[in-house]
PyMOL commands that place a pseudoatom at each C-alpha (Angstrom):
pseudoatom trace, name=CA, resn=MET, resi=1, chain=A, elem=C, hetatm=0, pos=[18.952, 136.966, 128.209]
pseudoatom trace, name=CA, resn=THR, resi=2, chain=A, elem=C, hetatm=0, pos=[15.850, 134.843, 128.679]
pseudoatom trace, name=CA, resn=ALA, resi=3, chain=A, elem=C, hetatm=0, pos=[15.854, 131.202, 129.734]
pseudoatom trace, name=CA, resn=LEU, resi=4, chain=A, elem=C, hetatm=0, pos=[15.037, 130.122, 126.162]
pseudoatom trace, name=CA, resn=GLU, resi=5, chain=A, elem=C, hetatm=0, pos=[17.813, 132.027, 124.380]
pseudoatom trace, name=CA, resn=ARG, resi=6, chain=A, elem=C, hetatm=0, pos=[20.751, 129.948, 123.218]
pseudoatom trace, name=CA, resn=LYS, resi=7, chain=A, elem=C, hetatm=0, pos=[24.218, 130.796, 124.472]
pseudoatom trace, name=CA, resn=THR, resi=8, chain=A, elem=C, hetatm=0, pos=[27.615, 129.307, 123.705]
pseudoatom trace, name=CA, resn=TYR, resi=9, chain=A, elem=C, hetatm=0, pos=[29.129, 127.047, 126.364]
pseudoatom trace, name=CA, resn=TYR, resi=10, chain=A, elem=C, hetatm=0, pos=[32.439, 125.217, 126.488]
pseudoatom trace, name=CA, resn=VAL, resi=11, chain=A, elem=C, hetatm=0, pos=[32.477, 121.634, 127.755]
pseudoatom trace, name=CA, resn=THR, resi=12, chain=A, elem=C, hetatm=0, pos=[35.511, 119.835, 129.135]
pseudoatom trace, name=CA, resn=MET, resi=13, chain=A, elem=C, hetatm=0, pos=[35.383, 116.074, 129.543]
pseudoatom trace, name=CA, resn=GLN, resi=14, chain=A, elem=C, hetatm=0, pos=[38.310, 114.208, 131.061]
pseudoatom trace, name=CA, resn=ALA, resi=15, chain=A, elem=C, hetatm=0, pos=[38.411, 110.644, 129.770]
pseudoatom trace, name=CA, resn=GLY, resi=16, chain=A, elem=C, hetatm=0, pos=[38.363, 107.965, 132.413]
pseudoatom trace, name=CA, resn=THR, resi=17, chain=A, elem=C, hetatm=0, pos=[37.182, 110.316, 135.138]
pseudoatom trace, name=CA, resn=THR, resi=18, chain=A, elem=C, hetatm=0, pos=[33.948, 111.921, 136.216]
pseudoatom trace, name=CA, resn=VAL, resi=19, chain=A, elem=C, hetatm=0, pos=[35.533, 115.342, 136.050]
pseudoatom trace, name=CA, resn=ALA, resi=20, chain=A, elem=C, hetatm=0, pos=[33.610, 117.533, 133.640]
pseudoatom trace, name=CA, resn=GLU, resi=21, chain=A, elem=C, hetatm=0, pos=[33.012, 121.218, 133.382]
pseudoatom trace, name=CA, resn=ILE, resi=22, chain=A, elem=C, hetatm=0, pos=[30.648, 123.492, 131.495]
pseudoatom trace, name=CA, resn=ARG, resi=23, chain=A, elem=C, hetatm=0, pos=[31.780, 127.110, 131.213]
pseudoatom trace, name=CA, resn=ASP, resi=24, chain=A, elem=C, hetatm=0, pos=[30.042, 130.060, 129.623]
pseudoatom trace, name=CA, resn=GLU, resi=25, chain=A, elem=C, hetatm=0, pos=[33.346, 131.801, 128.880]
pseudoatom trace, name=CA, resn=LYS, resi=26, chain=A, elem=C, hetatm=0, pos=[36.148, 130.391, 126.792]
pseudoatom trace, name=CA, resn=GLY, resi=27, chain=A, elem=C, hetatm=0, pos=[38.864, 131.968, 128.921]
pseudoatom trace, name=CA, resn=SER, resi=28, chain=A, elem=C, hetatm=0, pos=[42.396, 130.605, 128.770]
pseudoatom trace, name=CA, resn=SER, resi=29, chain=A, elem=C, hetatm=0, pos=[41.434, 127.047, 129.738]
pseudoatom trace, name=CA, resn=THR, resi=30, chain=A, elem=C, hetatm=0, pos=[41.204, 124.310, 127.171]
pseudoatom trace, name=CA, resn=TYR, resi=31, chain=A, elem=C, hetatm=0, pos=[37.887, 122.705, 126.335]
pseudoatom trace, name=CA, resn=ASP, resi=32, chain=A, elem=C, hetatm=0, pos=[36.755, 119.682, 124.358]
pseudoatom trace, name=CA, resn=PHE, resi=33, chain=A, elem=C, hetatm=0, pos=[33.432, 120.760, 122.871]
pseudoatom trace, name=CA, resn=GLU, resi=34, chain=A, elem=C, hetatm=0, pos=[31.540, 123.939, 122.034]
pseudoatom trace, name=CA, resn=ILE, resi=35, chain=A, elem=C, hetatm=0, pos=[27.758, 123.823, 122.314]
pseudoatom trace, name=CA, resn=GLU, resi=36, chain=A, elem=C, hetatm=0, pos=[24.865, 126.255, 121.983]
pseudoatom trace, name=CA, resn=VAL, resi=37, chain=A, elem=C, hetatm=0, pos=[22.142, 125.657, 124.566]
pseudoatom trace, name=CA, resn=THR, resi=38, chain=A, elem=C, hetatm=0, pos=[19.565, 127.437, 126.684]
pseudoatom trace, name=CA, resn=ASP, resi=39, chain=A, elem=C, hetatm=0, pos=[19.915, 127.944, 130.434]
pseudoatom trace, name=CA, resn=VAL, resi=40, chain=A, elem=C, hetatm=0, pos=[17.483, 125.067, 130.970]
pseudoatom trace, name=CA, resn=GLU, resi=41, chain=A, elem=C, hetatm=0, pos=[19.477, 122.713, 128.738]
pseudoatom trace, name=CA, resn=VAL, resi=42, chain=A, elem=C, hetatm=0, pos=[22.791, 123.571, 130.390]
pseudoatom trace, name=CA, resn=GLY, resi=43, chain=A, elem=C, hetatm=0, pos=[21.140, 122.905, 133.760]
pseudoatom trace, name=CA, resn=MET, resi=44, chain=A, elem=C, hetatm=0, pos=[20.036, 119.498, 132.527]
pseudoatom trace, name=CA, resn=MET, resi=45, chain=A, elem=C, hetatm=0, pos=[23.586, 118.734, 131.391]
pseudoatom trace, name=CA, resn=ARG, resi=46, chain=A, elem=C, hetatm=0, pos=[24.977, 119.750, 134.772]
pseudoatom trace, name=CA, resn=ASP, resi=47, chain=A, elem=C, hetatm=0, pos=[22.460, 117.415, 136.421]
pseudoatom trace, name=CA, resn=LEU, resi=48, chain=A, elem=C, hetatm=0, pos=[23.667, 114.583, 134.176]
pseudoatom trace, name=CA, resn=PHE, resi=49, chain=A, elem=C, hetatm=0, pos=[27.281, 115.321, 135.143]
pseudoatom trace, name=CA, resn=ASN, resi=50, chain=A, elem=C, hetatm=0, pos=[26.290, 115.220, 138.811]
pseudoatom trace, name=CA, resn=ASN, resi=51, chain=A, elem=C, hetatm=0, pos=[24.507, 111.900, 138.211]
pseudoatom trace, name=CA, resn=CYS, resi=52, chain=A, elem=C, hetatm=0, pos=[27.738, 110.527, 136.733]
pseudoatom trace, name=CA, resn=ILE, resi=53, chain=A, elem=C, hetatm=0, pos=[29.727, 111.659, 139.764]
pseudoatom trace, name=CA, resn=HIS, resi=54, chain=A, elem=C, hetatm=0, pos=[27.213, 110.010, 142.081]
pseudoatom trace, name=CA, resn=GLY, resi=55, chain=A, elem=C, hetatm=0, pos=[27.126, 106.857, 139.939]
pseudoatom trace, name=CA, resn=ASP, resi=56, chain=A, elem=C, hetatm=0, pos=[30.917, 106.629, 139.925]
pseudoatom trace, name=CA, resn=PHE, resi=57, chain=A, elem=C, hetatm=0, pos=[30.970, 106.886, 143.715]
pseudoatom trace, name=CA, resn=MET, resi=58, chain=A, elem=C, hetatm=0, pos=[28.252, 104.246, 144.055]
pseudoatom trace, name=CA, resn=MET, resi=59, chain=A, elem=C, hetatm=0, pos=[30.138, 101.868, 141.734]
pseudoatom trace, name=CA, resn=TRP, resi=60, chain=A, elem=C, hetatm=0, pos=[33.195, 102.293, 143.943]
pseudoatom trace, name=CA, resn=MET, resi=61, chain=A, elem=C, hetatm=0, pos=[31.169, 101.725, 147.116]
pseudoatom trace, name=CA, resn=HIS, resi=62, chain=A, elem=C, hetatm=0, pos=[29.370, 98.655, 145.817]
pseudoatom trace, name=CA, resn=GLY, resi=63, chain=A, elem=C, hetatm=0, pos=[32.589, 97.295, 144.348]
pseudoatom trace, name=CA, resn=HIS, resi=64, chain=A, elem=C, hetatm=0, pos=[33.968, 97.164, 147.875]
pseudoatom trace, name=CA, resn=THR, resi=65, chain=A, elem=C, hetatm=0, pos=[31.038, 95.282, 149.390]
pseudoatom trace, name=CA, resn=LEU, resi=66, chain=A, elem=C, hetatm=0, pos=[29.567, 91.829, 148.910]
pseudoatom trace, name=CA, resn=TRP, resi=67, chain=A, elem=C, hetatm=0, pos=[26.472, 93.014, 147.012]
pseudoatom trace, name=CA, resn=SER, resi=68, chain=A, elem=C, hetatm=0, pos=[26.764, 91.122, 143.761]
pseudoatom trace, name=CA, resn=ASP, resi=69, chain=A, elem=C, hetatm=0, pos=[24.231, 92.857, 141.496]
pseudoatom trace, name=CA, resn=MET, resi=70, chain=A, elem=C, hetatm=0, pos=[24.647, 96.484, 142.572]
pseudoatom trace, name=CA, resn=PRO, resi=71, chain=A, elem=C, hetatm=0, pos=[27.816, 97.333, 140.587]
pseudoatom trace, name=CA, resn=ASP, resi=72, chain=A, elem=C, hetatm=0, pos=[26.144, 96.224, 137.339]
pseudoatom trace, name=CA, resn=ARG, resi=73, chain=A, elem=C, hetatm=0, pos=[23.120, 98.460, 137.906]
pseudoatom trace, name=CA, resn=ASP, resi=74, chain=A, elem=C, hetatm=0, pos=[25.366, 101.354, 138.923]
pseudoatom trace, name=CA, resn=ASN, resi=75, chain=A, elem=C, hetatm=0, pos=[27.503, 100.862, 135.836]
pseudoatom trace, name=CA, resn=ASP, resi=76, chain=A, elem=C, hetatm=0, pos=[24.456, 100.773, 133.553]
pseudoatom trace, name=CA, resn=GLU, resi=77, chain=A, elem=C, hetatm=0, pos=[23.109, 103.979, 135.078]
pseudoatom trace, name=CA, resn=TYR, resi=78, chain=A, elem=C, hetatm=0, pos=[26.500, 105.683, 134.732]
pseudoatom trace, name=CA, resn=ASP, resi=79, chain=A, elem=C, hetatm=0, pos=[26.744, 104.589, 131.084]
pseudoatom trace, name=CA, resn=ASP, resi=80, chain=A, elem=C, hetatm=0, pos=[23.209, 105.832, 130.359]
pseudoatom trace, name=CA, resn=ASN, resi=81, chain=A, elem=C, hetatm=0, pos=[24.010, 109.256, 131.834]
pseudoatom trace, name=CA, resn=LEU, resi=82, chain=A, elem=C, hetatm=0, pos=[27.280, 109.522, 129.917]
pseudoatom trace, name=CA, resn=ARG, resi=83, chain=A, elem=C, hetatm=0, pos=[25.583, 108.466, 126.662]
pseudoatom trace, name=CA, resn=GLU, resi=84, chain=A, elem=C, hetatm=0, pos=[22.922, 111.154, 127.228]
pseudoatom trace, name=CA, resn=ILE, resi=85, chain=A, elem=C, hetatm=0, pos=[25.621, 113.784, 127.849]
pseudoatom trace, name=CA, resn=TYR, resi=86, chain=A, elem=C, hetatm=0, pos=[27.314, 112.954, 124.560]
pseudoatom trace, name=CA, resn=ARG, resi=87, chain=A, elem=C, hetatm=0, pos=[23.945, 112.913, 122.766]
pseudoatom trace, name=CA, resn=LEU, resi=88, chain=A, elem=C, hetatm=0, pos=[23.227, 116.422, 124.034]
pseudoatom trace, name=CA, resn=ILE, resi=89, chain=A, elem=C, hetatm=0, pos=[26.711, 117.603, 123.102]
pseudoatom trace, name=CA, resn=TYR, resi=90, chain=A, elem=C, hetatm=0, pos=[26.223, 116.226, 119.594]
pseudoatom trace, name=CA, resn=GLN, resi=91, chain=A, elem=C, hetatm=0, pos=[22.693, 117.578, 119.242]
pseudoatom trace, name=CA, resn=HIS, resi=92, chain=A, elem=C, hetatm=0, pos=[23.667, 121.091, 120.364]
pseudoatom trace, name=CA, resn=GLY, resi=93, chain=A, elem=C, hetatm=0, pos=[27.274, 121.132, 119.211]
pseudoatom trace, name=CA, resn=THR, resi=94, chain=A, elem=C, hetatm=0, pos=[28.864, 123.375, 116.646]
pseudoatom trace, name=CA, resn=ALA, resi=95, chain=A, elem=C, hetatm=0, pos=[29.937, 121.897, 113.307]
pseudoatom trace, name=CA, resn=LYS, resi=96, chain=A, elem=C, hetatm=0, pos=[33.439, 121.332, 114.723]
pseudoatom trace, name=CA, resn=THR, resi=97, chain=A, elem=C, hetatm=0, pos=[32.034, 119.600, 117.815]
pseudoatom trace, name=CA, resn=LYS, resi=98, chain=A, elem=C, hetatm=0, pos=[29.956, 117.271, 115.652]
pseudoatom trace, name=CA, resn=GLN, resi=99, chain=A, elem=C, hetatm=0, pos=[32.966, 116.523, 113.474]
pseudoatom trace, name=CA, resn=ASP, resi=100, chain=A, elem=C, hetatm=0, pos=[35.109, 115.800, 116.555]
pseudoatom trace, name=CA, resn=LEU, resi=101, chain=A, elem=C, hetatm=0, pos=[32.490, 113.375, 117.914]
pseudoatom trace, name=CA, resn=GLU, resi=102, chain=A, elem=C, hetatm=0, pos=[32.312, 111.673, 114.521]
pseudoatom trace, name=CA, resn=GLN, resi=103, chain=A, elem=C, hetatm=0, pos=[36.109, 111.274, 114.458]
pseudoatom trace, name=CA, resn=MET, resi=104, chain=A, elem=C, hetatm=0, pos=[36.028, 109.850, 117.986]
pseudoatom trace, name=CA, resn=GLY, resi=105, chain=A, elem=C, hetatm=0, pos=[33.606, 107.186, 116.744]
pseudoatom trace, name=CA, resn=LEU, resi=106, chain=A, elem=C, hetatm=0, pos=[30.872, 108.149, 119.214]
pseudoatom trace, name=CA, resn=VAL, resi=107, chain=A, elem=C, hetatm=0, pos=[28.350, 109.215, 116.581]
pseudoatom trace, name=CA, resn=LYS, resi=108, chain=A, elem=C, hetatm=0, pos=[28.368, 105.796, 114.952]
pseudoatom trace, name=CA, resn=LEU, resi=109, chain=A, elem=C, hetatm=0, pos=[28.663, 103.895, 118.245]
pseudoatom trace, name=CA, resn=PHE, resi=110, chain=A, elem=C, hetatm=0, pos=[25.626, 105.591, 119.784]
pseudoatom trace, name=CA, resn=GLY, resi=111, chain=A, elem=C, hetatm=0, pos=[23.691, 106.066, 116.542]
pseudoatom trace, name=CA, resn=PHE, resi=112, chain=A, elem=C, hetatm=0, pos=[23.502, 109.847, 116.813]
pseudoatom trace, name=CA, resn=GLU, resi=113, chain=A, elem=C, hetatm=0, pos=[23.425, 110.217, 113.026]
pseudoatom trace, name=CA, resn=ARG, resi=114, chain=A, elem=C, hetatm=0, pos=[20.082, 108.460, 112.747]
pseudoatom trace, name=CA, resn=ALA, resi=115, chain=A, elem=C, hetatm=0, pos=[16.981, 110.553, 112.186]
pseudoatom trace, name=CA, resn=GLY, resi=116, chain=A, elem=C, hetatm=0, pos=[14.654, 110.884, 115.114]
pseudoatom trace, name=CA, resn=ILE, resi=117, chain=A, elem=C, hetatm=0, pos=[17.066, 111.889, 117.835]
pseudoatom trace, name=CA, resn=ARG, resi=118, chain=A, elem=C, hetatm=0, pos=[14.662, 113.088, 120.448]
pseudoatom trace, name=CA, resn=PRO, resi=119, chain=A, elem=C, hetatm=0, pos=[15.007, 116.776, 121.321]
pseudoatom trace, name=CA, resn=LEU, resi=120, chain=A, elem=C, hetatm=0, pos=[15.096, 118.063, 124.876]
for i in range(1, 120): cmd.bond("trace and resi %d" % i, "trace and resi %d" % (i + 1))
show_as sticks, trace
zoom trace
C-alpha cells in the first residue's frame, strides 16, 4: 500500500471527553464512524486528536489560574480542532457515516453540506 492509497479506518469519539481512537481494523470494538483516507490523512486526523487532548489539558490548567483570557483562547482552539475532525470525518466518511452526522445535526451546524468544502 502506498501513502496515497485510501484505506478504511474506524473512528471512535466519546462525547464530552478527548478520548478518540482511529483503528485500521474493525475488530470486536464498537466505533462511531467509518472513513476512507490515505496514510497522510489519517496522520493529520491523529494530530488533530492530539491537539484536542493538549487543548483540553490547557483549558483545565488555565481554568485553575488567574489568567482571565487564556481559557477562552484555549476553548476556541479546541473547538476549531474538533470542528476540523468532524469535517474530515464527513468529507471522507462512508454514506452511513455522512447520514449519521446529518442525523446528529453536525452537517447543518457546521455547514458541511455547502459546496466548496476545502479538500486536504
